[in-house]
C-alpha positions in Angstrom: 152.6 72.8 178.6 153.8 75.2 181.3 154.2 78.9 180.4 157.7 80.0 179.7 158.6 76.4 178.0 159.9 75.7 175.0 157.4 74.9 172.4 156.8 71.5 171.3 158.1 69.4 168.2 156.3 67.0 166.0 152.4 66.4 166.7 152.6 68.7 170.0 154.0 71.4 167.8 151.7 74.9 168.0 150.3 75.8 164.8 150.8 79.2 165.4 153.1 81.3 162.7 155.1 82.4 165.7 156.5 79.1 166.2 156.0 77.5 162.7 158.0 79.9 161.4 159.9 80.0 157.8 162.4 77.5 158.8 160.3 75.2 160.2 158.0 75.2 156.6 161.7 75.2 154.8 162.5 71.8 156.7 159.2 70.1 155.2 160.1 71.4 151.8 157.2 73.6 151.6 157.4 77.8 150.4 157.7 79.7 153.3 154.0 81.4 154.6 156.7 84.2 156.7 159.5 86.1 155.8 162.5 84.6 157.9 163.0 87.9 159.9 159.5 88.9 160.6 156.6 86.9 162.0 153.1 87.8 161.4 150.3 86.4 163.6 147.8 84.0 161.6 144.5 85.0 161.5 142.9 81.8 162.8 145.2 81.9 166.4 143.7 80.0 169.1 141.6 82.0 171.2 142.5 80.6 174.9 145.9 79.3 175.6 145.7 75.3 176.9 145.7 74.4 180.1 148.8 73.5 181.7 150.1 69.9 181.2 147.3 69.1 178.6 148.8 69.4 175.2 146.2 70.8 172.3 144.4 68.5 169.7 147.2 68.1 166.6 146.1 70.4 163.9 147.9 70.8 160.8 149.5 73.9 159.3 147.7 75.3 156.7 148.9 74.5 152.9 151.9 72.1 154.7 152.6 68.7 154.9 152.1 66.7 158.3 154.9 67.8 160.9 157.7 66.1 161.6 157.6 62.7 163.6 158.6 63.4 167.4 160.8 60.0 167.8 163.4 61.4 165.5 166.1 64.1 166.7 165.3 68.0 165.0 167.1 68.3 161.6 169.7 70.8 161.6 169.4 74.1 160.2 169.4 73.9 156.2 172.6 75.9 155.2 172.2 78.9 153.2 170.8 78.2 149.3 173.8 78.4 146.6 173.0 80.2 143.7 172.8 78.4 140.4 176.2 78.8 138.7 175.4 76.6 135.5 178.3 74.9 134.3 181.0 75.6 137.3 183.7 73.0 135.4 184.1 74.4 131.9 187.4 72.2 131.9 185.5 68.6 132.5 183.7 69.0 129.4 187.3 69.7 127.2 188.5 66.9 129.3 185.8 64.4 128.2 186.0 65.0 124.6 189.4 65.0 124.4 189.9 62.3 126.8 191.8 59.8 124.4 194.6 62.5 123.9 194.9 63.4 127.2 195.4 59.6 128.3 198.0 58.6 125.5 199.7 61.9 126.2 203.2 61.5 128.0 203.6 65.6 129.2 201.5 68.7 129.0 203.0 69.9 126.7 201.9 67.1 124.2 198.0 67.7 125.0 199.0 71.6 124.1 200.4 70.5 120.9 197.2 68.3 120.4 195.1 71.2 121.1 197.2 73.9 119.3 196.6 71.6 116.1 192.9 71.2 116.8 193.0 75.8 116.5 193.1 76.3 120.0 194.9 79.8 120.7 195.6 81.5 124.6 192.3 83.5 123.3 190.8 80.1 123.4 192.1 79.0 126.6 191.3 81.9 128.6 187.4 81.2 127.9 188.3 78.0 130.0 189.2 80.2 133.0 193.3 80.1 131.8 195.9 82.3 131.0 197.6 80.4 128.1 197.1 76.9 126.3 200.2 75.2 128.1 198.2 76.0 131.6 194.9 74.7 130.4 196.9 71.5 129.0 198.8 71.2 132.3 195.2 70.8 134.0 194.3 68.2 131.6 197.1 66.5 131.8 196.4 66.5 135.9 193.2 65.2 136.0 192.8 62.8 132.9 193.4 59.1 135.5 195.7 57.0 134.4 196.3 54.5 137.3 193.7 52.0 136.1 194.5 52.3 132.1 196.2 49.9 130.5 199.9 50.4 129.5 200.3 51.9 126.1 201.6 49.8 123.4 205.0 50.0 123.0 207.0 52.7 120.3 207.6 51.1 116.8 210.9 50.1 116.4 212.6 52.5 114.1 214.1 51.6 110.9 217.8 50.8 110.4 219.9 54.0 110.1 221.4 52.3 107.5 218.4 51.6 105.2 217.5 55.0 105.0 221.4 56.4 104.5 221.6 54.2 101.3 218.3 55.3 100.3 219.3 58.7 99.7 223.0 58.0 98.4 220.8 56.4 95.1 220.6 59.9 93.6 223.6 60.7 93.9 225.2 57.7 92.6 222.4 57.4 89.6 223.4 60.9 88.6 227.3 60.4 88.7 226.9 57.3 86.7 224.8 59.3 84.1 227.3 62.0 84.3 230.3 60.0 83.5 228.3 58.4 80.8 227.3 61.3 79.0 231.1 62.1 79.3 232.6 59.0 77.5 229.5 58.6 74.6 228.8 60.6 71.6 226.0 60.6 69.0 223.0 58.6 69.6 224.8 56.5 72.3 224.7 59.9 74.4 221.4 60.5 73.5 220.2 57.2 75.2 222.8 57.1 78.0 221.2 60.6 79.3 217.3 59.2 78.8 218.3 56.5 81.2 219.9 58.1 83.1 217.1 60.6 83.6 214.7 57.7 84.2 217.2 56.1 86.9 217.7 59.5 88.6 214.0 59.8 89.1 213.1 56.4 90.2 216.2 57.0 92.8 214.5 60.3 94.2 211.3 58.5 94.3 213.3 56.1 96.4 214.9 58.4 98.9 211.7 60.6 99.8 209.9 57.3 101.0 212.7 56.2 103.5 214.0 58.1 106.6 213.9 61.4 107.8 212.4 62.6 103.8 209.7 60.2 103.9 206.3 62.4 104.1 203.4 60.5 106.7 200.9 58.4 105.0 198.7 60.5 102.8 200.5 63.3 103.0 202.1 64.0 99.9 200.5 65.8 97.0 201.1 63.3 94.1 201.1 67.0 91.6 204.0 68.0 93.8 206.0 65.1 92.2 205.5 66.5 88.6 206.4 70.1 89.2 210.1 68.9 90.8 210.8 66.8 87.8 209.8 69.8 85.6 212.2 72.1 87.7 215.0 69.8 88.0 214.5 69.3 83.7 214.7 73.1 83.5 217.9 73.0 85.6 219.7 70.9 83.5 218.3 72.2 79.8 216.2 75.3 80.4 218.6 78.0 80.7 220.4 76.7 77.0 216.5 76.6 75.3 215.9 80.3 77.0 219.1 81.7 75.3 218.1 79.9 71.8 214.5 81.1 71.6 215.6 84.5 72.6 218.2 84.4 69.5 215.3 82.8 67.1 215.6 79.2 67.9 215.4 77.2 68.7 218.1 75.7 66.2 219.0 72.1 66.9 220.2 70.7 69.8 220.8 73.1 72.6 223.5 73.7 75.6 222.4 71.0 78.8 224.0 71.6 81.9 224.4 68.3 84.0 226.6 69.4 86.5 224.0 71.6 88.8 221.8 68.5 88.7 224.6 66.0 89.8 225.2 68.4 92.9 221.6 68.7 94.0 221.9 64.9 93.7 224.2 64.9 95.8 222.8 67.2 98.2 219.8 64.6 99.0 222.1 62.8 101.4 222.8 66.0 103.6 219.4 67.3 103.0 218.3 63.8 104.8 220.8 64.4 107.7 219.8 67.8 108.5 216.1 66.9 108.6 216.5 64.3 110.5 218.9 66.7 113.1 216.0 68.8 112.9 213.1 66.4 113.7 215.4 65.2 116.6 216.5 68.3 118.0 212.7 69.8 118.1 210.9 66.3 119.6 213.7 66.6 122.5 212.6 70.1 123.3 209.1 69.6 123.4 209.9 67.2 126.9 212.1 70.4 127.9 210.1 73.0 127.1 207.7 74.5 129.5 205.2 75.8 127.0 204.4 76.5 123.4 205.9 79.9 123.5 209.4 78.4 125.2 209.0 75.5 122.8 208.9 77.9 119.5 211.5 80.4 120.9 213.9 77.4 121.3 212.9 75.8 118.0 213.0 78.8 115.2 217.2 79.2 115.8 217.5 75.4 115.4 215.1 75.7 111.8 217.6 78.5 110.7 220.7 76.8 111.9 219.6 73.5 110.2 218.5 75.4 106.8 222.3 77.0 106.9 224.0 74.4 107.3 222.1 72.5 104.2 223.0 75.5 102.0 226.3 75.5 102.9 226.5 71.9 102.2 224.9 72.6 99.1 226.9 75.4 97.7 230.3 73.1 98.4 229.0 70.3 96.6 227.9 72.6 93.9 231.2 74.3 93.7 232.7 70.5 92.9 230.2 69.9 89.8 229.1 73.4 88.4 228.2 76.0 90.8 225.3 77.8 89.3 222.6 80.1 91.6 219.6 79.1 89.9 220.5 75.3 91.3 221.3 76.8 94.6 217.9 78.8 94.7 216.2 75.6 93.4 217.8 73.2 96.5 216.7 75.5 98.8 213.2 75.6 97.6 213.3 71.8 97.2 214.4 71.6 101.0 211.8 74.0 102.5 209.1 72.6 100.3 210.0 68.7 101.8 210.1 69.6 105.3 207.2 71.3 105.3 205.5 68.0 103.5 207.2 65.9 106.0 205.9 67.8 109.0 202.1 67.9 107.5 202.4 71.0 105.2 202.5 69.7 102.0 199.8 71.7 100.5 202.0 75.1 101.3 205.1 73.4 99.6 202.9 71.8 96.5 201.7 75.4 95.8 205.4 77.3 95.8 206.4 74.4 93.6 203.8 74.7 91.0 204.3 78.6 91.1 207.9 78.5 90.4 207.8 76.1 87.5 204.9 77.6 86.1 206.8 80.9 86.0 209.7 79.3 84.0 207.9 78.0 82.1 205.7 81.6 81.5 209.1 83.0 80.5 209.5 80.5 78.0 206.2 80.8 76.6 206.2 84.8 76.8 209.4 84.6 74.3 207.5 82.6 71.6 204.1 84.2 72.2 206.3 87.6 70.9 206.9 86.2 67.7 202.9 86.4 66.8 202.2 88.9 64.5 199.8 90.6 66.6 200.3 94.3 67.6 201.3 94.4 71.0 202.6 91.1 71.5 206.1 91.6 71.4 206.0 93.8 74.4 205.6 90.1 76.3 209.1 89.3 75.9 209.7 92.3 77.1 210.5 91.5 80.7 212.3 88.7 79.8 214.7 89.6 77.9 215.9 92.8 80.2 216.3 90.4 82.9 218.3 87.8 80.4 220.3 91.0 79.4 221.3 92.2 82.4 222.4 88.8 84.1 221.9 86.2 81.9 219.5 83.2 80.9 220.2 81.6 84.7 219.0 84.8 86.3 214.9 83.6 85.4 215.5 80.3 87.7 217.4 82.2 90.2 214.9 84.8 90.6 211.8 82.6 90.5 213.5 79.8 92.6 214.3 82.0 95.2 211.4 84.1 95.2 209.3 80.8 96.0 212.0 79.7 99.0 211.7 82.5 100.7 208.2 82.6 100.9 208.5 78.8 102.0 211.3 79.8 104.6 208.7 82.8 106.1 205.8 80.3 106.5 207.8 77.5 108.1 209.4 80.0 110.4 206.1 79.9 111.5 204.8 76.7 111.1 207.6 74.3 111.8 208.0 76.0 115.2 204.6 75.0 116.3 204.6 72.2 119.0 201.7 70.5 117.1 204.1 69.8 113.7 206.4 67.2 115.4 204.1 65.3 117.2 203.1 61.6 116.0 200.0 61.3 114.1 
């Protein structure tokens, strides 16, 4: 090869490190023998250059594989090596983990609601390089393929409206018939009518809450909630009269009953169901219209408060027609909040509030009876109840107890029922 020509490649390539540099060694997949910027002469370089036109015998480079084939075109220069980034796409892992949720979602907010129900927060979304949960849900919704998937099954046909309307009217009808029977009967017959009416009313209430907007998801209701509800309704009828007799040294014979508030509560089941239906429909509509979880919560909270106010106004009117009682109004608010929380997936909280109110009413009666025990200091057990009754009457006990429980549930509902996950189908 004449002097000054380009060094040959392949079997005729020179073996000196000057031409066989680090880039050539990188092409062969071997570690560089010399730095990329500098060249170091090999200790076994040839003493004399070969004659012109005569190629030197092939000598493999030390500690390297055979040189490239001369018949192949020269290999391009390798790209600069990229740093290892580990898991460069954290959203991909999340996408595979929640593929079913993302595939069946009709919009990003439904995915955000599902993630929110599983405990995702904006701080969790920051770990996936997103500012909030909704931004993360938008990427999941955009990346999950839907073109090759089968069409989703048709939505189940909603039950006929008149079916649940008739169901929620049955408690009011049962209470009205019982009230009429109590008004026209006397003696043992009146007692039998009252017992029969109580059983009919209990069955009508169970029938009403299993239909329409008051129906809880399958397996969501807590059986103990029914017992505490029946206890609270029974106290609304006969609790005030019993407490008054116990405080006066009784009971001595039958005590006064107040079926009027129970009739108003039974009639209020129908407007409560209508308000629950209104709240659920408007909230689901906002899921499609909102652009984020914060936007959904900001629009749903006034809707919740407006629905509750509307129901309490209807209950106040009905109680005014049948026999107003502040305790019955507080009890109606408590039952409404408890049912809304149960319907939307929070039955444990609702049951705990009902149990607390029922236990407080029972404790009020028990404390007055325990004060009669001839033990020093026991007479002070009835002091709080006596003070409340002397100031505001026997009806103040259920008013304070049920009112406090209702306010606690309202505070919880204003945070739990404004979440999108509380309004997505299970």
